[in-house]
C-alpha positions as CSV (number, residue, x, y, z in Angstrom):
1,M,10.4,16.2,-1.9
2,S,6.9,17.3,-2.8
3,A,4.6,15.6,-5.2
4,T,4.0,17.0,-8.7
5,P,0.9,16.6,-10.9
6,R,3.0,14.2,-13.0
7,D,3.6,12.0,-9.9
8,A,-0.1,11.9,-9.3
9,L,-0.8,11.0,-12.9
10,D,1.8,8.3,-12.9
11,L,0.2,6.8,-9.8
12,V,-3.3,6.9,-11.3
13,L,-2.0,5.2,-14.5
14,L,-0.2,2.5,-12.6
15,A,-3.3,1.9,-10.4
16,G,-5.4,1.8,-13.6
17,K,-3.3,-1.2,-14.9
18,A,-4.1,-3.3,-11.8
19,R,-5.9,-6.5,-12.5
20,N,-8.0,-6.5,-9.4
21,R,-9.0,-4.4,-6.4
22,D,-6.3,-5.7,-4.2
23,E,-3.6,-4.7,-6.7
24,V,-5.0,-1.2,-6.7
25,F,-4.8,-1.0,-2.9
26,F,-1.3,-2.3,-2.7
27,T,-0.2,0.0,-5.6
28,L,-1.5,2.9,-3.7
29,V,0.0,2.1,-0.3
30,N,3.4,1.0,-1.7
31,R,3.9,3.5,-4.5
32,T,2.8,6.8,-3.0
33,V,5.9,6.8,-0.7
34,A,8.0,8.0,-3.7
35,A,5.9,11.1,-3.9
36,F,4.7,11.6,-0.3
37,R,7.0,10.7,2.5
38,Y,5.5,8.6,5.3
39,D,6.4,5.7,7.5
40,R,3.5,3.5,6.9
41,A,0.3,3.7,4.8
42,S,-2.9,1.7,4.9
43,V,-6.3,1.4,3.1
44,W,-9.3,0.7,5.2
45,S,-12.9,-0.3,4.5
46,L,-15.1,1.9,6.7
47,G,-18.4,0.1,7.2
48,R,-20.0,-1.1,10.4
49,R,-16.7,-2.7,11.3
50,P,-13.6,-1.0,9.9
51,K,-11.1,-3.4,8.5
52,P,-7.7,-3.0,6.9
53,L,-7.5,-3.8,3.2
54,A,-3.8,-3.1,2.6
55,V,-0.8,-2.0,4.6
56,S,2.5,-0.8,3.2
57,G,5.9,-2.3,4.1
58,G,6.4,-5.2,6.3
59,E,7.9,-6.3,9.5
60,P,10.8,-8.6,9.7
61,V,10.0,-12.0,11.1
62,A,12.6,-14.2,12.8
63,P,13.0,-17.5,10.9
64,R,12.2,-19.5,14.0
65,S,9.3,-17.3,15.1
66,A,5.8,-18.8,15.5
67,F,4.8,-16.3,12.7
68,A,7.2,-17.7,10.1
69,A,5.7,-19.9,7.4
70,E,7.2,-23.3,6.9
């Protein structure tokens, strides 16, 4: 499946409705998969120290894992 100009417009309109910068990032990384196939997407801040701002998808966490929230 290839993206169409309409797909791009829909994504821009959806991102434009975001209430804050984080919502824009998460909209971009989670909604672009419908138009552009990928396994994982991310948005980074590229300053002196690059840092991730948003990552698509999620990894399953075992309920008894040290990473699970109580």
